[in-house]
N, C-alpha and C positions, 0 to 999 in steps of 0.2 A: 417212777424211778426204782433202779436195783438197786438192792443190798449194795454198800458201801464196805471194802474190805479195811480194817483196820487195824494198825499195827502200832505198837510204841518199844522201842527200845534207845539199849545205852552203848555209845561209842565216842571213843576221844576225838574231839575236833580238829579239824583239818582245812588250812586254806583252799586244798585240792576235794572237794566237793564228795568227786567220785572215790576217792583214796579213802572213804570212812567207809571200811567193809561192808554194814547192812545198808549203805547208800547206793556203791558200787554194785550189789547184788542187783538191787530193786531195778536200777536202770540196766544192768544186763539181763534180767529176765523178760523184759520189754525188746531188747536188741536181738534176742533171740527169736521172737516171733515176728521181726518187722524185715521189709523187703526193702524199703527207702527209708531212710531216715537223715535228720537233719539235726545239728547243734551250731548255733548261730553264736555261742560262747565256749566252744571246746578247749581252750587252751593248749594243753598236750595230751590231751584222751583225744584219741584218731578212732572212736569206737563208730561214730555214725557214718554214715555212705557221704554227706554233704560237711564239712567242719569248717569252722568259721573262728577265727577270734582277732578283735582289732590288735593287738599287741602281734607287733611281727616277730619278735622272739621267741614266739611259740610254736608247735608243730603243726598246729592247723594248717588246712590245705589252702586258705585263704585269708586274708588280712584286711577286711572290711568294715563297716560300721553294721552292725547286726542288722538292722531294716536294711539297707541296702544288700546286703547278703540274701536275706530273704526275700527281697522283690527281686532280684534277680535268677531265682530259681521258682519263682511262683508257679509254673506250668509242671512241677515234675511230679505232683500227686504224692505227698509222702504220708506213709500209714504212721509215723513217728515222729515227733519233734520234741527236742529237747530244751527245756528253758530253765539255765540255771545262769543268771546275772549277777553281776556283784549285787549284794544283798542291800547296802547304803553308801551313800555318798564317801562314807568313809573309806570303804570296801572298793569303790569305785575309783577314787583317788589313788588307794595303794596300789591298785592292779594296772591301771590307765594312764596316771600322770607321766610316766616316762613317753608316751606315745603320743602326747600333746592333747588329752582330754582334761580341759580343765573343772576343778570341782564343784567352783561357782559358775561358771557359764552352762546355757541352757543344754549341753551337751552333759554334764557332769548331774544332772538331778535324777535320780533313777526312778522317781513316778512319771517323767516324760519319757525316761526309755524306755520302761514297760509299756507304757501305753503304745508306744510307736511299733516296737517289737510285738507285741501282741494283735494290734492289729494285722499284721504283716503275715502273721502266724494265720491268723481268721482268713486271710483272703488265700493263702495257698491250701488250707486244709480241705480236704473231700471229707464226705461222709464216713464216719468211722474213724477218722485219724486221731490217733492219740496223742496228748502232750502230755510229759513231764515237767511237771514247776518244782523249782528247789526253791527257800527262801524263810523266811521268817513271819510269812501270813499265807494264808490260804485263800487267796480273792479269786486266783485260775484265772481260766478264759473267759469265765460269765454265761451269758445268756447263752442257750444253744449248744450248753457242752453239761454232760454226765460225768459227777464224781463215781469214779470206781473203785479206788484205794486211794487210801491217805495213812503215810507212815509218820511217826513223830522219831525223831532222833534226839533225845536228851543226851546232853553233854555235860552236865553237872555243874556244879558251881554256878556262878554267874554269866555261864555261855547260854544265850537263847538257843531254842531247841531249834531243830533244822525241822522244817514241814516239807515233805515229801509228796508230790500229788499228782496220780494221775485221771485225767480226765479224756471222756471221749466224744466226737464233736457227735451230736446228733443229725439224724440224717434231716436233711435241709426241709422236706415236705412237712415234717412233724412240725417245723415251726411255726407256720401257715396257718394250723387250726386254731 
């Protein structure tokens, strides 16, 4: 395991995660190195090569369920995937209730959503794909992935920190040992 780059910064919170200056800079640093990038929850950020958001009132190129969107592009071999879903059922309801997602329904539970979308990311990832994950936990992609960078963004008061994590997929043959 390599050394993990770690930092902690302070910034005002914002519902648009990448408008928070240090988080936007974190994403842009990886996008500059990327040739093919995917963002299944892009809202109004058109930074990635392939963008999606369930809400049709956003500037994303596509407006599908995040898992369906990723499965559509399984064979593009991205070098970067951005995973910035709503962080809680409450956020999920705020962001997507206007497009039919119900908080109490199966589609409105973030644990189920996270699993479905992470499974689709794992299926499309190639060796050395980097995934940038954002949220209130550091679960990440799990076995077969190496954390390369962690940045905590403190927002002060009673706000949860935003945890920003970069992970790289390990070569598949290294997992067979």
